[in-house]
N, C-alpha and C positions, 0 to 999 in steps of 0.2 A: 380735309388734314395730308400733307403735306406729303408727296409722291406717291398717291392712295389715287390715279389722275384716270379714270374713264376713258376717256379718249382711247381711239384705236389706233393700232401701230400701223405705218404707213405702206406700203405698198412693201418692199425690199431696202427701203430706209436708203432711199435714191439709191439703189445699185450695191454689189457688193463684187468684188475683188475675184477670183481665181485664186481660194485656195486661202482668202478671208476667214478666221476664225469666227466663229460665230457670236462668238462676246465679247467679237468689236462691231458689229452688224447690230447687234440688239442695242451696244452703248453707245453709236453714231447717231441715233433714230430718239434714245435720250436727250441725247444733247444736241441734235435741232430742234427738236421740242421744248427744249427750253427747260427741264425736266429733272428734278433733282434724282441722284438716284440713291444715298446712302445704305446705310445696310438696316437700317428699319424698315427701310419702306417698301411699296410695293410694285413693283413693275411690270407686271403681267399684264397689260395694256398691250404690253410692245414689247412682247414677243408674240413670232406668231406659230401657227401650228407646224408642228414638227423639232421645231427649232428648238425645245425644252429635252428632245432627246440628244440631239446634236450638241446642247450643254453639258450634258451630263456626262457625255463622251469627250470632250474640251475639258471639260472638271478631273475624271479619270488621268486623262495624260499627261494631266497637273499634278497631281495625286502621286499617281507614280514617280515623277522627277523628283519632290515632296521626299517619297521613301529614297526614294536611290541618293538623293543630298542628303539625310541623316546615315547613308550606310547601312543599310536595310538590305538585304538581299530576298527581293522579293522575285528569287525563279527558283531555287535549292530549299526556301524556308516554306513549307506546308498552309504555316498560319498565317504566313501575308501574301502571298501570290494571290488570291486575289482582295487584296486590300481594302486599293487604288478603286475599284466597281462599288464594295461595300459601299466605300467614307462620298463618297460621290451621289452614289444614291439620300443618301443618311440625311446629306445638309440637302439636295435639292427636294427631291417626293417628302421628307420628314421634318426635322429639326427646324428648318429654314425654309418649311416652306409657304410660308405665307407670304417671300418676299414675291415667290411665282405664281402662284396660286391665285383663281376670281375672288372677293368675298364670297359668302358659304350665304344661297338664299334665306332669307328671311322673313319669313310671316306676317306681317305689325297689323294690331285690329282695333278696331275707336275702341276709345273706352267708355263703349255708354251704360255700362254702369254709376260712370260718373263719380271715378277713385281719387279719391284726390288723399289717402291716406299711407303713411309709411311704409314699404317695398325693398324689404333685402334678403337678397341675395346671394346665397354660399353657402359655404365654401367654393370655391371655384378653381380647381388644380390647374398651376399652370407652372407648365414645363418651356425653357427658354432657354436664350444662351446668351454671355455676356458678351460686346462686342470688342473688346479690348483684349484678352485672348482664348474666343471660343469655346469657351467655360459652361456649363451648365447652372442655368438661374434656375431652382426648384422651391413653390411655394405654393400657397394660397392667396387670393383672390373674394374678395366681397364689394360689392353693388347695393349699393341702396341709389331708393329712387318714390321722389316725391312728385306724383302727377297729378294733372289736370285733366281741367272736359277735354280740353285739344290735344291728349296727347296719345299716343300712340303706344299701344300694348303689344311685345312680344311674349310669346313664349321660353318657357322656364331655360330648356334645352335648349335653345338658341343665343341668351348671354354664354351658354359655356364655348359653341361652334365663333361666338367674336370673337374670346378671351382669347382660343385656339391661335385666332387665323392674323390677329396684333401680334398674340406671342410669340411665334413658331420664327422671329427675324433675330439676328444676334441684333442687338440694342440694351442700352440700359435702360435700369428699372426706372427712372423718374420720368424720362421719357414715353415708356412704355403705356405707364396709369393713361398719362396725361395722353395717349396716341388713341387707347381708348377709349377713356372718358367725352373725346371728340368726334367719338364716333355714335355711343349711346346717344347724346345730346343730339346729334340729328338725326336718327332716327327717331325719338322718342319725344321730342320738345317738351321734355318737366320743367315742374320748376323749379327743382333739385336734383341734383349728381353727388354723389358720392361714393369713391373706389378707397377701400382699404388693401393694397399688396402685402404680403412679408414671404420673407424669403431666403433659404438658401445660396448664398453664393461660391460655388466652387472652388472657384479662381481664389482664391479662399483656405478652400482646403487642402485644390492640388499643391500650390505654389506659397510662394514669400510667408507670409507669418503663419499661417498655417490655424485657422479655426480660430481665429482673436477675429474677435468684430461680425462675425462669416453670414450671418442675418441681421436680414435691411427692413428697417418698415417703415412704410411714406403713404401719405394720403393724399386726396385732389377733391378737395370740395368745391363745387360750382351752385351756382342760385339760392333758394333757401338754407343749403347746410352753411353755405359761405358766412349766410345774412344772420340767420337763428341759431346763436349758442344752444337751444334747447335742444332744437332739430338735430346738430349735431352732438352733441352728448347720449340722446336718445338713441341713436341709430350708430354708435361706440358700444354704448350698453350693453344693446340687442344682439350684436353679434355673438355664435354661438363662444361664447367660453372654451369650453367643450373640445374645439374644434380649431385653436389654437395654440 
């Protein structure tokens, strides 16, 4: 998966100048390794111990300047005095944490029972953000798996952890489910994989034409789901209608 490189960050990234911003050190490591760092990429491997705290402090400082540019008095307004710190923590530790945290551990089990019937997981709650306006994307995901004898199986809760890791990044919905499909395909090696995502895009609620077409549904079908229309119809028909 592009951007989810597990290689270690090298040393100090070729040295760091006095007073150099931590974001610049991390960026130099990424560029030296030829590693992409788009909004929806994971860059955890290029962040050294202690640097995430430094990065949060840098984001806090930058956010304070944003508020100043918005002509918001953060000194005498008690409601915004701590906003820069809160926003920096929220971005790095919560809503965009999938960029800066390592992949969650997932135990894989052999398919000892030789299961080869359709499995449907969902709905899994999705909380993400649009990379165009950094507005929330809120919705649900369903995953369909057609295993084979050699497939690895993962626990039900682990699907939710992997979904959260992928989705807590700024991105667009179409690329998000493609990343998730790549990750699940790599881990499980099933005969078929299907993902459907339905979500509200708050950039449409807050701005622009407001609410017109704010909900988006898209799907990705691989392997037997792509080749077999009957299997695809079965998956779509069995998705819990009362949760949609």
